N, CA, C and O atoms as CSV, one atom per row, in Angstrom:
chain,resi,resn,atom,element,x,y,z
A,1,UNK,N,N,-33.362,8.560,44.550
A,1,UNK,CA,C,-34.548,8.619,43.743
A,1,UNK,C,C,-34.308,7.935,42.392
A,1,UNK,O,O,-35.187,7.254,41.862
A,2,UNK,N,N,-33.107,8.129,41.851
A,2,UNK,CA,C,-32.764,7.474,40.576
A,2,UNK,C,C,-32.908,5.957,40.706
A,2,UNK,O,O,-33.505,5.308,39.848
A,3,UNK,N,N,-32.361,5.405,41.776
A,3,UNK,CA,C,-32.421,3.960,41.996
A,3,UNK,C,C,-33.872,3.492,42.081
A,3,UNK,O,O,-34.237,2.470,41.499
A,4,UNK,N,N,-34.692,4.241,42.805
A,4,UNK,CA,C,-36.101,3.892,42.927
A,4,UNK,C,C,-36.787,3.912,41.559
A,4,UNK,O,O,-37.491,2.968,41.203
A,5,UNK,N,N,-36.583,4.980,40.798
A,5,UNK,CA,C,-37.227,5.104,39.487
A,5,UNK,C,C,-36.753,4.020,38.522
A,5,UNK,O,O,-37.552,3.439,37.788
A,6,UNK,N,N,-35.459,3.756,38.530
A,6,UNK,CA,C,-34.938,2.709,37.648
A,6,UNK,C,C,-35.450,1.326,38.067
A,6,UNK,O,O,-35.649,0.457,37.218
A,7,UNK,N,N,-35.662,1.121,39.366
A,7,UNK,CA,C,-36.212,-0.164,39.819
A,7,UNK,C,C,-37.648,-0.344,39.329
A,7,UNK,O,O,-38.152,-1.466,39.274
A,8,UNK,N,N,-38.304,0.760,38.976
A,8,UNK,CA,C,-39.664,0.737,38.421
A,8,UNK,C,C,-39.630,0.769,36.883
A,8,UNK,O,O,-40.653,0.986,36.233
A,9,UNK,N,N,-38.447,0.550,36.325
A,9,UNK,CA,C,-38.222,0.463,34.874
A,9,UNK,C,C,-38.392,1.786,34.134
A,9,UNK,O,O,-38.753,1.806,32.957
A,10,UNK,N,N,-38.126,2.899,34.837
A,10,UNK,CA,C,-38.130,4.215,34.190
A,10,UNK,C,C,-36.707,4.540,33.759
A,10,UNK,O,O,-35.756,4.268,34.492
A,11,UNK,N,N,-36.562,5.109,32.596
A,11,UNK,CA,C,-35.260,5.615,32.161
A,11,UNK,C,C,-35.132,7.014,32.760
A,11,UNK,O,O,-36.060,7.816,32.656
A,12,UNK,N,N,-34.003,7.314,33.381
A,12,UNK,CA,C,-33.814,8.580,34.074
A,12,UNK,C,C,-32.769,9.428,33.355
A,12,UNK,O,O,-31.656,8.976,33.084
A,13,UNK,N,N,-33.153,10.666,33.054
A,13,UNK,CA,C,-32.234,11.665,32.517
A,13,UNK,C,C,-32.105,12.739,33.585
A,13,UNK,O,O,-33.078,13.051,34.272
A,14,UNK,N,N,-30.908,13.311,33.732
A,14,UNK,CA,C,-30.699,14.307,34.777
A,14,UNK,C,C,-30.211,15.621,34.208
A,14,UNK,O,O,-29.426,15.650,33.260
A,15,UNK,N,N,-30.685,16.713,34.799
A,15,UNK,CA,C,-30.223,18.057,34.468
A,15,UNK,C,C,-29.733,18.698,35.762
A,15,UNK,O,O,-30.281,18.441,36.834
A,16,UNK,N,N,-28.715,19.521,35.660
A,16,UNK,CA,C,-28.146,20.116,36.866
A,16,UNK,C,C,-28.790,21.451,37.251
A,16,UNK,O,O,-28.578,21.942,38.359
A,17,UNK,N,N,-29.575,22.039,36.343
A,17,UNK,CA,C,-30.271,23.284,36.667
A,17,UNK,C,C,-31.512,23.421,35.792
A,17,UNK,O,O,-31.739,22.615,34.889
A,18,UNK,N,N,-32.309,24.442,36.064
A,18,UNK,CA,C,-33.567,24.629,35.356
A,18,UNK,C,C,-33.401,24.884,33.869
A,18,UNK,O,O,-34.198,24.401,33.065
A,19,UNK,N,N,-32.388,25.630,33.500
A,19,UNK,CA,C,-32.152,25.910,32.074
A,19,UNK,C,C,-31.784,24.631,31.335
A,19,UNK,O,O,-32.289,24.371,30.242
A,20,UNK,N,N,-30.914,23.843,31.926
A,20,UNK,CA,C,-30.522,22.572,31.315
A,20,UNK,C,C,-31.725,21.619,31.259
A,20,UNK,O,O,-31.863,20.847,30.310
A,21,UNK,N,N,-32.582,21.676,32.264
A,21,UNK,CA,C,-33.782,20.832,32.272
A,21,UNK,C,C,-34.679,21.171,31.087
A,21,UNK,O,O,-35.229,20.279,30.441
A,22,UNK,N,N,-34.823,22.467,30.802
A,22,UNK,CA,C,-35.652,22.875,29.664
A,22,UNK,C,C,-35.055,22.373,28.353
A,22,UNK,O,O,-35.772,21.827,27.515
A,23,UNK,N,N,-33.752,22.553,28.171
A,23,UNK,CA,C,-33.079,22.104,26.942
A,23,UNK,C,C,-33.192,20.590,26.793
A,23,UNK,O,O,-33.492,20.093,25.707
A,24,UNK,N,N,-32.955,19.863,27.870
A,24,UNK,CA,C,-33.038,18.400,27.841
A,24,UNK,C,C,-34.463,17.941,27.512
A,24,UNK,O,O,-34.657,17.015,26.725
A,25,UNK,N,N,-35.451,18.597,28.121
A,25,UNK,CA,C,-36.853,18.244,27.851
A,25,UNK,C,C,-37.219,18.536,26.397
A,25,UNK,O,O,-37.943,17.766,25.766
A,26,UNK,N,N,-36.720,19.637,25.876
A,26,UNK,CA,C,-36.990,19.989,24.482
A,26,UNK,C,C,-36.379,18.960,23.528
A,26,UNK,O,O,-36.991,18.596,22.523
A,27,UNK,N,N,-35.182,18.498,23.846
A,27,UNK,CA,C,-34.486,17.541,22.980
A,27,UNK,C,C,-35.052,16.129,23.110
A,27,UNK,O,O,-35.257,15.449,22.104
A,28,UNK,N,N,-35.305,15.684,24.337
A,28,UNK,CA,C,-35.674,14.291,24.592
A,28,UNK,C,C,-37.187,14.054,24.684
A,28,UNK,O,O,-37.644,12.929,24.481
A,29,UNK,N,N,-37.957,15.082,24.983
A,29,UNK,CA,C,-39.405,15.012,25.175
A,29,UNK,C,C,-39.773,13.794,26.051
A,29,UNK,O,O,-40.357,12.824,25.567
A,30,UNK,N,N,-39.424,13.866,27.334
A,30,UNK,CA,C,-39.698,12.744,28.243
A,30,UNK,C,C,-41.188,12.590,28.520
A,30,UNK,O,O,-41.980,13.487,28.228
A,31,UNK,N,N,-41.560,11.453,29.081
A,31,UNK,CA,C,-42.959,11.210,29.431
A,31,UNK,C,C,-43.378,12.000,30.664
A,31,UNK,O,O,-44.544,12.370,30.805
A,32,UNK,N,N,-42.420,12.259,31.559
A,32,UNK,CA,C,-42.710,12.987,32.803
A,32,UNK,C,C,-41.433,13.686,33.257
A,32,UNK,O,O,-40.327,13.239,32.955
A,33,UNK,N,N,-41.600,14.792,33.986
A,33,UNK,CA,C,-40.458,15.535,34.524
A,33,UNK,C,C,-40.641,15.632,36.033
A,33,UNK,O,O,-41.713,15.992,36.518
A,34,UNK,N,N,-39.587,15.307,36.763
A,34,UNK,CA,C,-39.579,15.460,38.218
A,34,UNK,C,C,-38.479,16.463,38.517
A,34,UNK,O,O,-37.318,16.230,38.182
A,35,UNK,N,N,-38.838,17.592,39.152
A,35,UNK,CA,C,-37.824,18.618,39.417
A,35,UNK,C,C,-38.001,19.259,40.779
A,35,UNK,O,O,-39.108,19.357,41.309
A,36,UNK,N,N,-36.895,19.686,41.319
A,36,UNK,CA,C,-36.889,20.410,42.582
A,36,UNK,C,C,-37.280,21.852,42.302
A,36,UNK,O,O,-37.032,22.365,41.211
A,37,UNK,N,N,-37.883,22.502,43.273
A,37,UNK,CA,C,-38.256,23.901,43.103
A,37,UNK,C,C,-37.022,24.799,43.165
A,37,UNK,O,O,-36.953,25.806,42.461
A,38,UNK,N,N,-36.040,24.436,44.011
A,38,UNK,CA,C,-34.834,25.257,44.158
A,38,UNK,C,C,-33.713,24.616,43.353
A,38,UNK,O,O,-33.184,23.563,43.708
A,39,UNK,N,N,-33.369,25.288,42.256
A,39,UNK,CA,C,-32.286,24.823,41.388
A,39,UNK,C,C,-31.449,26.028,40.998
A,39,UNK,O,O,-31.946,27.154,40.991
A,40,UNK,N,N,-30.187,25.802,40.674
A,40,UNK,CA,C,-29.370,26.911,40.189
A,40,UNK,C,C,-29.924,27.440,38.864
A,40,UNK,O,O,-30.579,26.713,38.118
A,41,UNK,N,N,-29.657,28.687,38.592
A,41,UNK,CA,C,-30.068,29.272,37.319
A,41,UNK,C,C,-31.547,29.580,37.298
A,41,UNK,O,O,-31.973,30.622,37.797
A,42,UNK,N,N,-32.330,28.694,36.732
A,42,UNK,CA,C,-33.770,28.869,36.582
A,42,UNK,C,C,-34.479,28.024,37.632
A,42,UNK,O,O,-34.358,26.799,37.626
A,43,UNK,N,N,-35.217,28.664,38.530
A,43,UNK,CA,C,-35.945,27.935,39.570
A,43,UNK,C,C,-36.949,26.964,38.958
A,43,UNK,O,O,-37.399,27.151,37.828
A,44,UNK,N,N,-37.291,25.939,39.707
A,44,UNK,CA,C,-38.225,24.935,39.226
A,44,UNK,C,C,-39.575,25.505,38.840
A,44,UNK,O,O,-40.178,25.057,37.865
A,45,UNK,N,N,-40.069,26.502,39.600
A,45,UNK,CA,C,-41.359,27.091,39.261
A,45,UNK,C,C,-41.282,27.820,37.926
A,45,UNK,O,O,-42.210,27.728,37.122
A,46,UNK,N,N,-40.196,28.540,37.677
A,46,UNK,CA,C,-40.018,29.242,36.398
A,46,UNK,C,C,-39.781,28.250,35.264
A,46,UNK,O,O,-40.296,28.431,34.161
A,47,UNK,N,N,-39.007,27.207,35.530
A,47,UNK,CA,C,-38.758,26.186,34.505
A,47,UNK,C,C,-40.059,25.467,34.156
A,47,UNK,O,O,-40.315,25.184,32.986
A,48,UNK,N,N,-40.880,25.170,35.162
A,48,UNK,CA,C,-42.160,24.512,34.916
A,48,UNK,C,C,-43.063,25.380,34.053
A,48,UNK,O,O,-43.700,24.894,33.118
A,49,UNK,N,N,-43.113,26.656,34.372
A,49,UNK,CA,C,-43.940,27.585,33.594
A,49,UNK,C,C,-43.456,27.634,32.149
A,49,UNK,O,O,-44.258,27.599,31.215
A,50,UNK,N,N,-42.156,27.714,31.975
A,50,UNK,CA,C,-41.568,27.758,30.636
A,50,UNK,C,C,-41.876,26.465,29.864
A,50,UNK,O,O,-42.216,26.511,28.681
A,51,UNK,N,N,-41.757,25.328,30.532
A,51,UNK,CA,C,-42.054,24.039,29.898
A,51,UNK,C,C,-43.529,23.954,29.497
A,51,UNK,O,O,-43.854,23.430,28.432
A,52,UNK,N,N,-44.417,24.467,30.348
A,52,UNK,CA,C,-45.850,24.409,30.065
A,52,UNK,C,C,-46.262,25.373,28.950
A,52,UNK,O,O,-47.277,25.157,28.288
A,53,UNK,N,N,-45.491,26.419,28.742
A,53,UNK,CA,C,-45.825,27.401,27.704
A,53,UNK,C,C,-45.252,27.049,26.337
A,53,UNK,O,O,-45.717,27.575,25.326
A,54,UNK,N,N,-44.259,26.175,26.283
A,54,UNK,CA,C,-43.604,25.826,25.022
A,54,UNK,C,C,-44.348,24.681,24.342
A,54,UNK,O,O,-44.623,23.665,24.980
A,55,UNK,N,N,-44.671,24.824,23.083
A,55,UNK,CA,C,-45.510,23.843,22.373
A,55,UNK,C,C,-44.946,22.432,22.411
A,55,UNK,O,O,-45.708,21.469,22.502
A,56,UNK,N,N,-43.643,22.292,22.345
A,56,UNK,CA,C,-43.039,20.960,22.271
A,56,UNK,C,C,-43.080,20.216,23.613
A,56,UNK,O,O,-43.040,18.985,23.640
A,57,UNK,N,N,-43.158,20.947,24.709
A,57,UNK,CA,C,-43.106,20.321,26.033
A,57,UNK,C,C,-44.364,20.571,26.878
A,57,UNK,O,O,-44.442,20.116,28.019
A,58,UNK,N,N,-45.328,21.278,26.331
A,58,UNK,CA,C,-46.510,21.677,27.121
A,58,UNK,C,C,-47.352,20.496,27.609
A,58,UNK,O,O,-48.079,20.628,28.593
A,59,UNK,N,N,-47.268,19.365,26.951
A,59,UNK,CA,C,-48.063,18.191,27.326
A,59,UNK,C,C,-47.391,17.312,28.384
A,59,UNK,O,O,-48.016,16.382,28.894
A,60,UNK,N,N,-46.140,17.589,28.716
A,60,UNK,CA,C,-45.381,16.729,29.627
A,60,UNK,C,C,-45.805,16.987,31.081
A,60,UNK,O,O,-45.714,18.120,31.554
A,61,UNK,N,N,-46.265,15.956,31.787
A,61,UNK,CA,C,-46.611,16.123,33.206
A,61,UNK,C,C,-45.355,16.424,34.027
A,61,UNK,O,O,-44.258,15.966,33.706
A,62,UNK,N,N,-45.545,17.206,35.094
A,62,UNK,CA,C,-44.423,17.621,35.942
A,62,UNK,C,C,-44.758,17.348,37.403
A,62,UNK,O,O,-45.859,17.643,37.869
A,63,UNK,N,N,-43.790,16.780,38.115
A,63,UNK,CA,C,-43.876,16.639,39.565
A,63,UNK,C,C,-42.817,17.564,40.148
A,63,UNK,O,O,-41.628,17.418,39.862
A,64,UNK,N,N,-43.254,18.514,40.964
A,64,UNK,CA,C,-42.347,19.487,41.561
A,64,UNK,C,C,-42.119,19.100,43.018
A,64,UNK,O,O,-43.063,18.817,43.755
A,65,UNK,N,N,-40.842,19.093,43.422
A,65,UNK,CA,C,-40.448,18.715,44.779
A,65,UNK,C,C,-39.930,19.935,45.526
A,65,UNK,O,O,-39.266,20.790,44.941
A,66,UNK,N,N,-40.232,20.017,46.819
A,66,UNK,CA,C,-39.677,21.096,47.625
A,66,UNK,C,C,-39.781,20.750,49.103
A,66,UNK,O,O,-40.703,20.057,49.535
A,67,UNK,N,N,-38.830,21.240,49.855
A,67,UNK,CA,C,-38.866,21.092,51.301
A,67,UNK,C,C,-39.706,22.180,51.940
A,67,UNK,O,O,-40.051,22.094,53.118
A,68,UNK,N,N,-40.037,23.206,51.166
A,68,UNK,CA,C,-40.833,24.324,51.664
A,68,UNK,C,C,-42.274,24.190,51.185
A,68,UNK,O,O,-42.631,23.241,50.487
A,69,UNK,N,N,-43.069,25.135,51.566
A,69,UNK,CA,C,-44.474,25.179,51.142
A,69,UNK,C,C,-44.550,25.252,49.624
A,69,UNK,O,O,-43.592,25.672,48.974
A,70,UNK,N,N,-45.667,24.854,49.061
A,70,UNK,CA,C,-45.820,24.879,47.611
A,70,UNK,C,C,-46.384,26.202,47.106
A,70,UNK,O,O,-46.874,26.256,45.978
A,71,UNK,N,N,-46.333,27.269,47.898
A,71,UNK,CA,C,-46.866,28.565,47.484
A,71,UNK,C,C,-46.344,29.039,46.125
A,71,UNK,O,O,-47.139,29.520,45.318
A,72,UNK,N,N,-45.040,28.923,45.837
A,72,UNK,CA,C,-44.559,29.417,44.535
A,72,UNK,C,C,-45.145,28.686,43.333
A,72,UNK,O,O,-45.151,29.222,42.225
A,73,UNK,N,N,-45.635,27.475,43.541
A,73,UNK,CA,C,-46.178,26.715,42.410
A,73,UNK,C,C,-47.701,26.557,42.484
A,73,UNK,O,O,-48.293,25.873,41.650
A,74,UNK,N,N,-48.324,27.178,43.462
A,74,UNK,CA,C,-49.775,27.038,43.629
A,74,UNK,C,C,-50.532,27.409,42.353
A,74,UNK,O,O,-51.435,26.680,41.942
A,75,UNK,N,N,-50.180,28.526,41.725
A,75,UNK,CA,C,-50.877,28.944,40.497
A,75,UNK,C,C,-50.690,27.932,39.377
A,75,UNK,O,O,-51.625,27.662,38.624
A,76,UNK,N,N,-49.493,27.372,39.260
A,76,UNK,CA,C,-49.250,26.362,38.226
A,76,UNK,C,C,-50.106,25.123,38.467
A,76,UNK,O,O,-50.679,24.557,37.537
A,77,UNK,N,N,-50.182,24.715,39.720
A,77,UNK,CA,C,-50.942,23.511,40.066
A,77,UNK,C,C,-52.439,23.747,39.841
A,77,UNK,O,O,-53.141,22.881,39.319
A,78,UNK,N,N,-52.916,24.926,40.239
A,78,UNK,CA,C,-54.341,25.226,40.105
A,78,UNK,C,C,-54.783,25.323,38.652
A,78,UNK,O,O,-55.931,25.011,38.335
A,79,UNK,N,N,-53.892,25.749,37.770
A,79,UNK,CA,C,-54.275,25.958,36.372
A,79,UNK,C,C,-53.892,24.801,35.463
A,79,UNK,O,O,-54.248,24.804,34.284
A,80,UNK,N,N,-53.182,23.820,35.981
A,80,UNK,CA,C,-52.749,22.728,35.119
A,80,UNK,C,C,-52.862,21.391,35.849
A,80,UNK,O,O,-52.148,21.161,36.825
A,81,UNK,N,N,-53.743,20.513,35.392
A,81,UNK,CA,C,-53.906,19.216,36.055
A,81,UNK,C,C,-52.729,18.270,35.835
A,81,UNK,O,O,-52.684,17.197,36.438
A,82,UNK,N,N,-51.777,18.648,34.984
A,82,UNK,CA,C,-50.599,17.815,34.724
A,82,UNK,C,C,-49.421,18.166,35.622
A,82,UNK,O,O,-48.302,17.721,35.371
A,83,UNK,N,N,-49.654,18.952,36.659
A,83,UNK,CA,C,-48.584,19.312,37.591
A,83,UNK,C,C,-48.979,18.855,38.988
A,83,UNK,O,O,-50.105,19.078,39.434
A,84,UNK,N,N,-48.036,18.212,39.674
A,84,UNK,CA,C,-48.243,17.774,41.055
A,84,UNK,C,C,-47.111,18.338,41.913
A,84,UNK,O,O,-46.034,18.659,41.410
A,85,UNK,N,N,-47.370,18.451,43.194
A,85,UNK,CA,C,-46.375,18.911,44.161
A,85,UNK,C,C,-46.190,17.842,45.223
A,85,UNK,O,O,-47.162,17.303,45.752
A,86,UNK,N,N,-44.932,17.539,45.534
A,86,UNK,CA,C,-44.611,16.625,46.630
A,86,UNK,C,C,-43.610,17.319,47.550
A,86,UNK,O,O,-42.623,17.899,47.098
A,87,UNK,N,N,-43.888,17.246,48.841
A,87,UNK,CA,C,-42.997,17.849,49.832
A,87,UNK,C,C,-41.836,16.906,50.123
A,87,UNK,O,O,-42.014,15.692,50.220
A,88,UNK,N,N,-40.633,17.486,50.261
A,88,UNK,CA,C,-39.454,16.709,50.616
A,88,UNK,C,C,-39.350,16.645,52.134
A,88,UNK,O,O,-39.778,17.583,52.806
A,89,UNK,N,N,-38.803,15.582,52.694
A,89,UNK,CA,C,-38.296,14.410,51.976
A,89,UNK,C,C,-39.446,13.663,51.310
A,89,UNK,O,O,-40.523,13.506,51.884
A,90,UNK,N,N,-39.197,13.214,50.110
A,90,UNK,CA,C,-40.229,12.606,49.285
A,90,UNK,C,C,-40.544,11.191,49.755
A,90,UNK,O,O,-39.653,10.358,49.917
A,91,UNK,N,N,-41.818,10.944,49.968
A,91,UNK,CA,C,-42.297,9.608,50.259
A,91,UNK,C,C,-42.350,8.875,48.921
A,91,UNK,O,O,-43.082,9.285,48.021
A,92,UNK,N,N,-41.582,7.796,48.781
A,92,UNK,CA,C,-41.489,7.101,47.494
A,92,UNK,C,C,-42.822,6.483,47.069
A,92,UNK,O,O,-43.090,6.352,45.875
A,93,UNK,N,N,-43.638,6.112,48.012
A,93,UNK,CA,C,-44.973,5.615,47.685
A,93,UNK,C,C,-45.825,6.716,47.063
A,93,UNK,O,O,-46.547,6.482,46.094
A,94,UNK,N,N,-45.734,7.923,47.632
A,94,UNK,CA,C,-46.473,9.061,47.092
A,94,UNK,C,C,-45.946,9.436,45.705
A,94,UNK,O,O,-46.720,9.814,44.826
A,95,UNK,N,N,-44.637,9.332,45.515
A,95,UNK,CA,C,-44.049,9.596,44.199
A,95,UNK,C,C,-44.574,8.598,43.178
A,95,UNK,O,O,-44.962,8.972,42.071
A,96,UNK,N,N,-44.583,7.336,43.555
A,96,UNK,CA,C,-45.084,6.289,42.661
A,96,UNK,C,C,-46.554,6.539,42.309
A,96,UNK,O,O,-46.953,6.383,41.156
A,97,UNK,N,N,-47.354,6.927,43.302
A,97,UNK,CA,C,-48.769,7.228,43.061
A,97,UNK,C,C,-48.932,8.412,42.114
A,97,UNK,O,O,-49.778,8.384,41.220
A,98,UNK,N,N,-48.125,9.451,42.310
A,98,UNK,CA,C,-48.212,10.631,41.439
A,98,UNK,C,C,-47.836,10.279,40.005
A,98,UNK,O,O,-48.477,10.740,39.061
A,99,UNK,N,N,-46.804,9.466,39.842
A,99,UNK,CA,C,-46.394,9.041,38.504
A,99,UNK,C,C,-47.525,8.262,37.835
A,99,UNK,O,O,-47.842,8.507,36.671
A,100,UNK,N,N,-48.127,7.336,38.557
A,100,UNK,CA,C,-49.218,6.538,37.986
A,100,UNK,C,C,-50.446,7.394,37.683
A,100,UNK,O,O,-51.160,7.132,36.715
A,101,UNK,N,N,-50.696,8.419,38.507
A,101,UNK,CA,C,-51.830,9.306,38.247
A,101,UNK,C,C,-51.594,10.133,36.984
A,101,UNK,O,O,-52.517,10.368,36.203
A,102,UNK,N,N,-50.354,10.568,36.793
A,102,UNK,CA,C,-50.028,11.402,35.634
A,102,UNK,C,C,-49.774,10.575,34.371
A,102,UNK,O,O,-49.958,11.062,33.256
A,103,UNK,N,N,-49.354,9.333,34.552
A,103,UNK,CA,C,-49.085,8.433,33.418
A,103,UNK,C,C,-49.877,7.144,33.606
A,103,UNK,O,O,-49.293,6.094,33.871
A,104,UNK,N,N,-51.191,7.213,33.471
A,104,UNK,CA,C,-51.999,6.023,33.741
A,104,UNK,C,C,-51.665,4.822,32.863
A,104,UNK,O,O,-51.977,3.687,33.225
A,105,UNK,N,N,-51.040,5.057,31.722
A,105,UNK,CA,C,-50.655,3.950,30.848
A,105,UNK,C,C,-49.193,3.566,31.044
A,105,UNK,O,O,-48.610,2.891,30.196
A,106,UNK,N,N,-48.598,3.992,32.158
A,106,UNK,CA,C,-47.232,3.618,32.489
A,106,UNK,C,C,-46.166,4.298,31.644
A,106,UNK,O,O,-45.056,3.782,31.511
A,107,UNK,N,N,-46.492,5.440,31.079
A,107,UNK,CA,C,-45.513,6.169,30.278
A,107,UNK,C,C,-45.754,6.033,28.792
A,107,UNK,O,O,-45.095,6.706,28.000
A,108,UNK,N,N,-46.676,5.186,28.397
A,108,UNK,CA,C,-47.009,5.053,26.989
A,108,UNK,C,C,-48.086,6.075,26.676
A,108,UNK,O,O,-49.221,5.954,27.136
A,109,UNK,N,N,-47.732,7.065,25.905
A,109,UNK,CA,C,-48.672,8.139,25.598
A,109,UNK,C,C,-49.315,7.906,24.230
A,109,UNK,O,O,-48.670,7.408,23.308
A,110,UNK,N,N,-50.601,8.276,24.111
A,110,UNK,CA,C,-51.278,8.089,22.811
A,110,UNK,C,C,-50.696,8.985,21.740
A,110,UNK,O,O,-51.148,8.953,20.596
């Protein structure tokens, strides 16, 4: 996925768990976050909720990935138009479409 994103000229930062993802997002304030639902420490659904509730990161769109049903993130998706769900294995075309839908200006935010 890193290779695909970098081939699309995205800078990629990586976190090894949900807690680290929150800290990294707070420090770097990325244009978009792509995270797995199952991560060590803080699950992706909990990390997403935490990111959406924190003033510094609440505006950042999130794409959540999972091999299972999206039931754990259904409430997040229903209440926030900046969150998308993609089932794994991830179709790279669908990922690209989700990124463009969430970042219509290609990552340049007003």
